[in-house]
C-alpha positions as CSV (number, residue, x, y, z in Angstrom):
1,X,-35.6,-82.5,34.8
2,X,-38.6,-80.6,33.5
3,X,-40.3,-80.7,36.9
4,X,-37.1,-79.4,38.6
5,X,-36.8,-76.4,36.3
6,X,-40.5,-75.6,36.6
7,X,-40.3,-75.8,40.4
8,X,-37.3,-73.4,40.5
9,X,-39.0,-70.9,38.2
10,X,-42.2,-71.0,40.3
11,X,-40.3,-70.4,43.5
12,X,-38.5,-67.4,42.1
13,X,-41.9,-66.0,40.9
14,X,-43.5,-66.4,44.3
15,X,-40.5,-64.8,46.0
16,X,-40.7,-61.7,43.8
17,X,-44.4,-61.4,44.4
18,X,-43.9,-61.7,48.2
19,X,-41.2,-59.0,48.0
20,X,-43.7,-56.6,46.2
21,X,-46.7,-57.2,48.6
22,X,-44.6,-57.9,51.7
23,X,-42.4,-54.8,51.5
24,X,-43.2,-52.0,53.9
25,X,-45.3,-49.4,52.2
26,X,-44.1,-45.8,52.8
27,X,-46.3,-44.1,55.3
28,X,-47.6,-40.6,54.5
29,X,-47.1,-38.2,57.4
30,X,-49.7,-35.5,57.6
31,X,-48.4,-32.0,57.1
32,X,-48.8,-30.3,60.5
33,X,-48.4,-26.6,61.0
34,X,-48.8,-24.2,63.8
35,X,-52.2,-22.6,64.1
36,X,-52.0,-19.4,62.0
37,X,-54.0,-16.2,61.8
38,X,-53.7,-13.6,59.1
39,X,-54.8,-10.0,59.6
40,X,-54.9,-7.4,56.8
41,X,-54.7,-3.7,57.6
42,X,-54.9,-0.7,55.3
43,X,-53.1,2.6,56.1
44,X,-52.8,5.9,54.4
45,X,-49.4,6.5,52.8
46,X,-48.4,9.2,55.3
47,X,-49.2,7.1,58.4
48,X,-46.5,5.4,60.5
49,X,-48.2,2.0,60.6
50,X,-45.6,-0.1,62.6
51,X,-46.7,1.2,66.1
52,X,-50.3,0.5,65.2
53,X,-49.9,-3.2,64.5
54,X,-50.2,-5.3,67.7
55,X,-47.5,-7.8,68.6
56,X,-50.0,-10.4,69.9
57,X,-53.7,-10.9,69.6
58,X,-56.3,-13.2,71.2
59,X,-58.4,-15.6,69.2
60,X,-60.8,-18.3,70.7
61,X,-59.0,-18.0,74.1
62,X,-55.5,-18.6,72.5
63,X,-52.7,-16.1,72.2
64,X,-51.2,-15.5,68.8
65,X,-47.9,-13.7,68.3
66,X,-46.7,-11.7,65.3
67,X,-44.2,-13.6,63.1
68,X,-44.0,-11.8,59.8
69,X,-45.5,-9.0,57.8
70,X,-45.9,-8.3,54.1
71,X,-46.4,-4.7,52.8
72,X,-47.8,-3.7,49.5
73,X,-47.8,-0.1,48.5
74,X,-50.0,1.8,46.0
75,X,-47.8,4.5,44.5
76,X,-48.0,7.3,42.0
77,X,-45.5,9.8,40.6
78,X,-45.8,13.5,40.0
79,X,-43.4,16.2,38.8
80,X,-42.2,18.8,41.2
81,X,-40.3,22.1,40.6
82,X,-37.4,22.3,43.1
83,X,-35.3,25.4,44.0
84,X,-32.4,24.6,46.3
85,X,-30.2,27.5,47.7
86,X,-26.5,26.8,48.3
87,X,-24.1,29.1,50.0
88,X,-20.4,29.4,50.4
89,X,-18.2,31.6,52.6
90,X,-15.6,33.4,50.5
91,X,-12.9,35.9,51.1
92,X,-12.4,39.4,49.7
93,X,-10.2,38.2,46.9
94,X,-12.8,35.6,45.8
95,X,-15.7,38.1,45.3
96,X,-14.9,38.7,41.6
97,X,-14.9,35.0,40.8
98,X,-17.6,33.8,43.2
99,X,-19.8,32.1,40.5
100,X,-16.9,29.8,39.4
101,X,-16.7,28.4,42.9
102,X,-20.0,26.5,42.5
103,X,-20.6,23.3,40.6
104,X,-22.7,23.4,37.4
105,X,-25.0,20.6,38.7
106,X,-26.3,19.4,42.0
107,X,-27.4,15.9,43.0
108,X,-30.6,16.4,45.0
109,X,-31.9,13.7,47.4
110,X,-34.4,14.9,50.0
111,X,-37.9,13.9,51.1
112,X,-38.1,11.0,48.6
113,X,-37.0,13.3,45.8
114,X,-34.0,12.4,43.7
115,X,-32.7,14.1,40.7
116,X,-30.2,16.6,39.2
117,X,-30.6,20.4,39.6
118,X,-28.8,23.0,37.4
119,X,-27.0,26.1,38.6
120,X,-28.9,29.4,38.0
121,X,-26.0,31.9,37.6
122,X,-28.2,34.9,37.6
123,X,-29.2,34.1,41.2
124,X,-25.8,34.8,42.6
125,X,-25.8,37.2,45.6
126,X,-22.7,38.2,47.6
127,X,-23.2,39.9,51.0
128,X,-21.0,40.8,54.0
129,X,-20.9,37.9,56.4
130,X,-18.5,38.6,59.3
131,X,-17.7,42.2,60.3
132,X,-15.3,43.4,63.0
133,X,-14.7,46.9,64.4
134,X,-11.1,48.1,64.3
135,X,-10.0,51.1,66.4
136,X,-7.0,53.1,65.2
137,X,-5.4,56.0,67.1
138,X,-4.1,59.1,65.3
139,X,-1.8,61.7,67.1
140,X,-2.9,65.3,66.5
141,X,-1.2,68.6,67.6
142,X,-3.4,71.4,69.0
143,X,-2.4,75.1,69.8
144,X,-4.2,77.1,72.4
145,X,-4.0,80.8,73.3
146,X,-4.7,82.8,76.4
147,X,-5.1,86.6,76.6
148,X,-4.2,88.2,79.9
149,X,-4.0,91.8,81.1
150,X,-1.7,93.1,83.9
151,X,-2.5,96.4,85.7
152,X,-0.4,99.0,87.6
153,X,3.0,98.0,86.4
154,X,5.8,100.4,87.5
155,X,7.4,100.3,84.0
156,X,7.1,98.8,80.7
157,X,9.7,96.2,81.4
158,X,9.1,92.7,80.0
159,X,10.8,91.2,83.0
160,X,7.9,92.3,85.1
161,X,5.6,89.9,83.1
162,X,5.4,86.1,83.7
163,X,7.1,84.4,80.9
164,X,4.8,81.3,81.1
165,X,1.5,80.4,82.4
166,X,-0.4,77.1,82.7
167,X,-3.9,76.5,81.4
168,X,-5.6,73.1,81.5
169,X,-2.3,71.5,82.2
170,X,-0.7,73.0,79.2
171,X,2.3,75.4,79.5
172,X,1.7,78.6,77.6
173,X,4.6,80.9,76.7
174,X,4.4,84.7,76.4
175,X,4.0,85.7,72.8
176,X,3.1,89.4,72.8
177,X,2.9,92.2,75.4
178,X,1.4,95.7,74.8
179,X,2.2,98.2,77.5
180,X,-0.2,101.1,77.9
181,X,0.6,104.2,80.2
182,X,-2.1,105.2,82.5
183,X,-3.1,108.9,83.0
184,X,-3.6,108.9,86.7
185,X,-0.2,107.8,87.8
186,X,3.1,106.9,86.3
187,X,2.0,103.3,85.9
188,X,1.4,100.9,83.0
189,X,-1.1,98.4,82.0
190,X,0.0,95.5,79.8
191,X,-2.2,93.4,77.5
192,X,-0.5,90.0,76.9
193,X,-1.1,86.9,74.9
194,X,0.2,83.5,75.7
195,X,0.3,80.5,73.5
196,X,1.3,76.9,73.6
197,X,0.9,73.5,71.8
198,X,0.1,70.0,72.9
199,X,-0.5,66.6,71.3
200,X,-3.5,64.2,71.7
201,X,-4.3,60.7,70.5
202,X,-7.6,60.6,68.7
203,X,-9.3,57.1,68.3
204,X,-10.8,56.3,64.9
205,X,-13.1,53.2,64.6
206,X,-13.6,51.5,61.2
207,X,-15.6,48.4,60.2
208,X,-13.5,45.7,58.5
209,X,-15.2,42.8,56.6
210,X,-13.6,39.5,57.4
211,X,-15.5,37.4,54.8
212,X,-18.5,37.3,52.5
213,X,-21.4,34.9,52.0
214,X,-22.1,33.9,48.4
215,X,-25.6,32.4,47.7
216,X,-26.8,30.7,44.5
217,X,-30.0,28.7,43.5
218,X,-30.1,25.3,41.8
219,X,-33.3,24.6,39.9
220,X,-34.9,21.6,38.3
221,X,-38.0,19.5,37.7
222,X,-37.9,16.2,39.6
223,X,-40.3,13.2,39.7
224,X,-41.6,12.5,43.1
225,X,-42.9,9.1,44.2
226,X,-46.0,9.4,46.4
227,X,-47.4,6.4,48.4
228,X,-51.2,6.8,48.6
229,X,-51.9,3.6,50.6
230,X,-50.2,0.7,52.2
231,X,-51.8,-2.8,52.6
232,X,-50.1,-4.6,55.4
233,X,-50.6,-8.4,55.8
234,X,-49.6,-9.6,59.2
235,X,-49.0,-13.3,60.0
236,X,-49.7,-14.5,63.6
237,X,-48.8,-17.9,64.9
238,X,-50.1,-19.6,68.0
239,X,-47.9,-19.1,71.1
240,X,-48.1,-17.9,74.6
241,X,-46.8,-14.7,76.2
242,X,-45.2,-15.2,79.6
243,X,-44.0,-12.1,81.5
244,X,-43.8,-10.1,78.2
245,X,-41.5,-12.8,76.8
246,X,-42.8,-14.7,73.8
247,X,-42.6,-18.5,74.2
248,X,-43.6,-20.5,71.1
249,X,-45.7,-23.6,71.6
250,X,-44.6,-26.9,70.1
251,X,-48.1,-28.3,69.5
252,X,-48.5,-29.5,65.9
253,X,-51.9,-28.3,64.7
254,X,-53.5,-27.7,61.3
255,X,-54.1,-24.2,60.2
256,X,-57.4,-22.9,61.4
257,X,-60.1,-21.3,59.3
258,X,-60.3,-17.6,60.0
259,X,-62.3,-14.8,58.5
260,X,-59.5,-14.1,56.1
261,X,-59.6,-15.9,52.8
262,X,-55.8,-16.3,52.8
263,X,-55.8,-18.8,55.7
264,X,-58.5,-20.9,54.0
265,X,-56.4,-21.1,50.9
266,X,-53.4,-22.2,52.9
267,X,-55.4,-25.1,54.4
268,X,-56.6,-26.1,50.9
269,X,-53.1,-26.0,49.7
270,X,-51.9,-28.4,52.5
271,X,-54.7,-30.9,51.6
272,X,-53.8,-30.7,47.9
273,X,-50.2,-31.4,48.8
274,X,-51.2,-34.5,50.8
275,X,-53.3,-35.8,47.9
276,X,-50.4,-35.3,45.6
277,X,-48.0,-37.2,47.9
278,X,-50.5,-40.1,48.2
279,X,-51.0,-40.2,44.4
280,X,-47.2,-40.0,43.8
281,X,-46.5,-42.9,46.2
282,X,-49.3,-45.0,44.5
283,X,-47.8,-44.5,41.1
284,X,-44.3,-45.4,42.5
285,X,-45.7,-48.6,43.9
286,X,-47.4,-49.6,40.7
287,X,-44.3,-48.8,38.7
288,X,-42.2,-50.9,41.1
289,X,-44.6,-53.9,40.8
290,X,-44.7,-53.7,37.0
291,X,-40.9,-53.7,37.0
292,X,-40.6,-56.8,39.2
293,X,-43.2,-58.6,37.1
294,X,-41.4,-57.7,33.9
295,X,-38.0,-58.9,35.3
296,X,-39.6,-62.1,36.5
297,X,-41.2,-62.8,33.0
298,X,-37.9,-62.0,31.3
299,X,-36.1,-64.4,33.7
300,X,-38.7,-67.1,32.9
301,X,-38.2,-66.5,29.2
302,X,-34.4,-66.9,29.5
303,X,-34.8,-70.1,31.5
304,X,-37.2,-71.5,28.8
305,X,-34.7,-70.7,26.1
306,X,-32.0,-72.4,28.0
307,X,-34.2,-75.3,28.6
308,X,-35.0,-75.7,24.8
309,X,-31.3,-75.3,24.0
310,X,-30.3,-78.0,26.5
311,X,-32.9,-80.4,25.0
312,X,-31.6,-79.8,21.5
313,X,-28.0,-80.4,22.7
314,X,-29.1,-83.7,24.3
315,X,-30.8,-84.8,21.1
316,X,-27.7,-84.0,19.1
317,X,-25.5,-85.7,21.6
318,X,-27.7,-88.9,21.5
319,X,-27.6,-88.9,17.7
320,X,-23.8,-88.6,17.7
321,X,-23.6,-91.5,20.2
322,X,-25.8,-93.7,18.0
323,X,-23.6,-93.0,15.0
324,X,-20.5,-93.9,17.0
325,X,-22.1,-97.1,18.2
326,X,-23.1,-98.1,14.6
327,X,-19.6,-97.4,13.3
328,X,-18.1,-99.4,16.1
329,X,-20.4,-102.4,15.4
330,X,-19.7,-102.2,11.7
331,X,-16.0,-102.0,12.3
332,X,-16.0,-105.1,14.6
333,X,-18.1,-107.0,12.2
334,X,-15.8,-106.3,9.3
335,X,-12.8,-107.4,11.5
336,X,-14.5,-110.7,12.3
337,X,-15.1,-111.4,8.7
338,X,-11.5,-110.9,7.8
339,X,-10.4,-113.3,10.5
340,X,-12.6,-116.0,9.2
341,X,-11.1,-115.7,5.8
342,X,-7.7,-116.4,7.1
């Protein structure tokens, strides 16, 4: 029985050990990245840098294409006095209340300047904006006179005189007639005056203001953000350019060392990550092995305890059997003695 139990325990132990060392160890795949170049450019704050950065570059006979950029800005702030004129077109009736038509404050947002300007009421100016000429016709009455002398009249009879004459298209009527007798003959001379009225339309042109332009100033002191310099980091990955169309290569390569310190740091970071993965897998394997050994030892201890308990139970059982046998023998012996007495 002892040999059987020991054999079973030994087989279980060997089986656990074979599971630990025979299990497939996890393989560590190398971290592979595309070949990367990093270029750093510096530009003044007022320079449009995007057209100056190439979309692809050549390095060691290979083409690298732009994938990403990172921009860092060196900024400073300064206070700027701002005066912003604002105008409105108003009517004749709004002239007296023009200042009330403007807001007390103005939100300013121009040329990277943001802030609030306040209304300067003393800056209000109202001037004529749109003017039109209006012609008006007035009717006026005019009177004209014409003096005329007639000679050698036979008498001083008014009927001998024309009652109307025409001058410049206006009909004049006889107003007065003065007959004068001549000395030479029995004839008369007559001095006459004609008069008449006519009407005429006279144009009068006046300027009429259609509307006015009211102008005010808003003033304030605003903080301005000024960019002095931009540092642009450009990331290029290996690829190929075919007919101006970018085609990425699928070759898995480690990051190359370039003149930039950033790329070297990226390679060091990849190697550190590999070492960390290897160390982590080693620790996991050791922990797994320790766990299996602990479970095996615990299982052996339980079997040993069961074995001891089973031995004790056998001993107790054998003692009980011996007592029963003794009682049985004693009882039979006693019964035999009683029979002999009878």
